[in-house]
C-alpha positions as CSV (number, residue, x, y, z in Angstrom):
1,M,16.9,23.2,-24.1
2,N,17.4,23.0,-27.9
3,K,16.4,26.2,-29.6
4,E,14.8,25.5,-32.9
5,V,15.7,27.6,-36.0
6,V,13.0,30.0,-37.3
7,R,13.0,30.7,-41.0
8,D,11.0,33.0,-43.4
9,N,9.2,31.9,-46.5
10,V,12.4,31.9,-48.6
11,K,14.2,29.8,-45.9
12,N,16.4,32.7,-44.6
13,E,17.1,32.3,-40.9
14,V,15.2,34.8,-38.8
15,G,16.2,33.6,-35.4
16,R,15.6,30.9,-32.8
17,V,12.6,30.0,-30.6
18,A,13.1,31.6,-27.2
19,K,9.8,30.7,-25.5
20,V,6.5,28.9,-26.3
21,F,3.4,30.3,-24.5
22,G,-0.3,30.6,-24.8
23,P,-3.1,28.0,-25.2
24,V,-2.1,24.5,-26.3
25,R,-4.5,24.6,-29.4
26,S,-3.1,27.9,-30.6
27,P,0.4,28.5,-29.1
28,Y,2.6,31.6,-29.7
29,V,6.4,31.7,-29.7
30,A,8.8,34.4,-28.7
31,I,11.7,34.6,-31.2
32,E,15.3,35.7,-30.5
33,P,16.2,37.5,-33.7
34,R,19.6,36.7,-35.3
35,A,22.2,39.4,-35.2
36,G,21.8,42.1,-37.9
37,L,18.2,41.2,-38.7
38,K,15.9,44.1,-39.6
39,T,13.0,42.9,-37.4
40,L,10.4,45.2,-39.1
41,A,11.0,43.2,-42.3
42,V,9.5,40.1,-40.8
43,L,7.0,41.7,-38.4
44,G,3.5,40.3,-39.1
45,K,4.8,37.8,-41.7
46,E,4.5,34.0,-41.5
47,V,7.6,32.2,-40.3
48,Y,8.4,28.5,-40.0
49,V,10.2,26.4,-37.4
50,Q,12.8,24.1,-38.8
51,E,13.4,21.1,-36.5
52,E,17.0,20.3,-35.9
53,R,18.0,16.6,-35.6
54,E,20.4,15.7,-32.8
55,Y,23.2,13.4,-33.9
56,G,25.8,11.8,-31.8
57,K,25.9,9.6,-28.7
58,G,22.6,8.5,-27.3
59,K,21.5,5.8,-24.9
60,R,23.0,2.4,-25.7
61,G,21.2,-0.9,-25.1
62,N,24.2,-2.5,-23.4
């Protein structure tokens, strides 16, 4: 499972998505905070998920 990066409004890394749960129309996420983060600084704030692209070998059409 690829854990997506979670960032705050100034693009500082907050952590990574650990789990997605709740209703499909309005899901919630559990975030693994990065080391040294003061979690109270982001509690109740909007955060954003940055999708990471996977590069490298994929399926080949041989």
